[in-house]
C-alpha positions, 0 to 999 in steps of 0.5 A: 500500500505504501508503494502504491501511495508513493506512486500515486503522489509522485506525479503531483510532486513532479508537477509542482515546480512546473506550475510556478511559471511567470515573466514580466509583462510591464516593463515588457520582458524580451521573452514575453514581448517576442512571444506569440502573445507579445502583439505588435512587439513580436513583429519587431526586427529584434524579435524576428531575429531572436526567433530566427536565432532561436529556431523556434518561437517563444511559446513557453514565455513563462517557463524560463527557469533553472532548478537548484540554483539556490542563489548561485546565479553568477556561478550557474548562468554564463556571461553573455547568456543572462537573458536566456538563463543559459538555456538553449531553448531561449538563446535568441534572447541574448542577441546584443542589439539596441532595438529590442522592444523597450519601455520608457522610464524616468530616473528616480521615479516609482516603478510598479513591475507587473510580473504575470504568474499562473499560480501563487508561490512564495519567493523573492524578487531581485531587480537589477539595472545595468550600470551607467555606461552600459553598451547594448550592442555588447553581450550582457555580462554579470559585470554590467550589473551591480553586486546588489539589486536596487530592489528586493521584494519577498512574497508579494501577493498575486492579484489578478494573475500577476505580482505587483513589485514596487520599487524606486528606480536609480536616479543616475541612468540615461539612455538604454538599459536592461532591467534584470529580474531574478525570481527565486522560488522558496516553495519550489527549487526553481529560479526565473530570469528575465530581461526587460529593455528600458529607455531613460531620457538622456542627460538634460532631457525632459520627461521621456513619458511626455515625449520631451526627451532628447533626440538620442533617447527618442531614437532609442525608443523608436528602435525599441518599437522595431522602427529601424532603418534596416527594418522595412516597416511602414514607419519608413514609408511616409518619409520616402513619400514626403521626399517624393512630394517635396520635389514637385511642390518646390518646383511648382508652388501652384501645383495640387496640394494632395500628394495622392495625385502625384503618383504618376497621374495626369495632374502631376504634369499640370503644374509643370505645363503651367510653369512651362507656359509662364517661362515661355510666355515672355518670349512670345512678345519678343518674337512678335516685336521682331517681326514688326521691326522687320516690316518697318525696315522693309517699308522704309527701304521701299520709300527711299528707293521711290524718292531717289527715282523721282 
């Protein structure tokens, strides 16, 4: 009977740790943003590259975990593989690039992270922010993170399917950074890892959330939305159309104001014909005047001959 009881219970014990799934959705983590549930961010250039490198989609975005770490994160997870936790199934998340989908934050402000989880579990969340001077085009290493987290929260309540982790952000960050989250379960042997890309206003810039940041900060945010020069996204189309429209407008101010009429249609030649008529108009009176002068000279010569004959 004891053996039968052990057999009956063992499947539940094995399944227990697997229930502690989760990942940050705000600020959005790479694994969630690039998953099929990530919406528009999953179609960004960075996410497409991550899936291609991965060889498969990030369907199990809530399962990036390692068992038995017990706080030895820096010894277990290799440098350059922090975002994947060193797991081959998530290796695409470690790509070093500056256009990951990102979240705008303000230095020194209050942060409320939304960490989605399927069922409640006890454990400790540790939040790290890459050091000043972090270069997103290089692999993320442990040396890019401070030794101690800027926030540590133990056993937050699970409300509406998510933990709300409240903290105050460091006040000395600018530009693009990585918010690195470690969730070490105490009710299971698992530890979860995640990278959330964030953008702060550059030094001297305004509130990023209000769109008053510097040009460099704004550019980072645009890349974070997948709008890169190399990405053939709709975001680049208005620019090319504006340039196409600007040329005929500059040469013919009287042309039609509707850019849609300049796509190889008849109205496109109308301002050119008008401009051509204006430029050739002054030459018409000159030709008429020349002809009149010839007639006058011819008449004068005939009169002179008549006078001489008399």
